N, C-alpha and C positions, 0 to 999 in steps of 0.2 A: 508697360502694363502695369494693366489698369484690373481691381479688383474692387467685388464686389461683399459684402458681407457670411460670411461664415454659415452656414442653414445646412439643416438639421434633413432628410428624408425622412415621411413618413414610417420608417421603419427606424432609423435616431440613425440611420449611416451619416455622416459629416461628408457634408455637398459646395461647392465654392465656385462660383461663374468667374469669369476672369478673363481679360480679351489682352492681346499679344499685340505689340506689334516686330516685323519681319521687314528686314532691311537688308541683302545680300546684292551678291553681284555672280550671275551664272552663265555660262553660254550658251551659245545656242546661234545657231547657223553659219556656224565658223569665227562671231563675235560675241564683244561682252553685253550685257544686257544687266541693267537695273534692275530690282524687282522689290517695291517695298505694298506692301498689304499687311492689312489688323485683320486680326481671324480671333473668333468669338470660342473662345472653348468653358472646357467642365472638368473639376478630379473632384473624386471619390475618397476618403478617410486619410491616408496618412496621407497625398496630395495635399487635399487641403487643408488638411493644416499646417497642413509644410507653408506653406502660401500665404494662412491668411496672416502668418506670421511673419512674413515679405512687407520689403517696404513698396509702396508705388513706384515706379521708376528704373526698380532693378532688373539685372537684366539676371536672365536663366535660359538653361537649353531645357525647351519641353518634348518629351518623346511622347509616342501615343497611337490611339488610331483616328477618324475620319467618321463621324456615321450622320446619318440627318439628327436634325434637332427636334421631330416629335415625326408622330404616326400625316398627322396631315400638313404639316412643313419640313422643303426636301433641301433646303437650308444646309450649310456644312456645318459641321463642330466641333471642334482638336475638344480629344480625350485626350487629360494629359494621363500618362500611366505612371511617369515617369519623371522627374521635376531634378536638375541639377545646378544649383547655383554655378554662375562662369568665378574664377578663382579674382580673388581683389574687390568682389562687391561683397 
C-alpha cells in the first residue's frame, strides 16, 4: 500500500489518496489465473484517518465502490468505504 499525505477538502473533510496492490488467483475457463494489479483509491473521513496512521506496505482488506476519477477522466478509482487490517498486521 502506498499512501499520500492526509489532506482536507474545502469543506474540511479528511481525504487520503492511496494505491493498493492486489494479488490473487482466480478461476477462469476451468483453470487458475494469477491476477496482479495496482489500484488507485481514495478514502474519506474515518477511513482516511485510519489509513493515515498505517504503515506503508501493511496488509488491509478494502471494501468500497468504483467510480470515474473525475468528470473529465474516465479512469477508475476505488472509493474505500470500509478498511480492515488483516490479523497479525
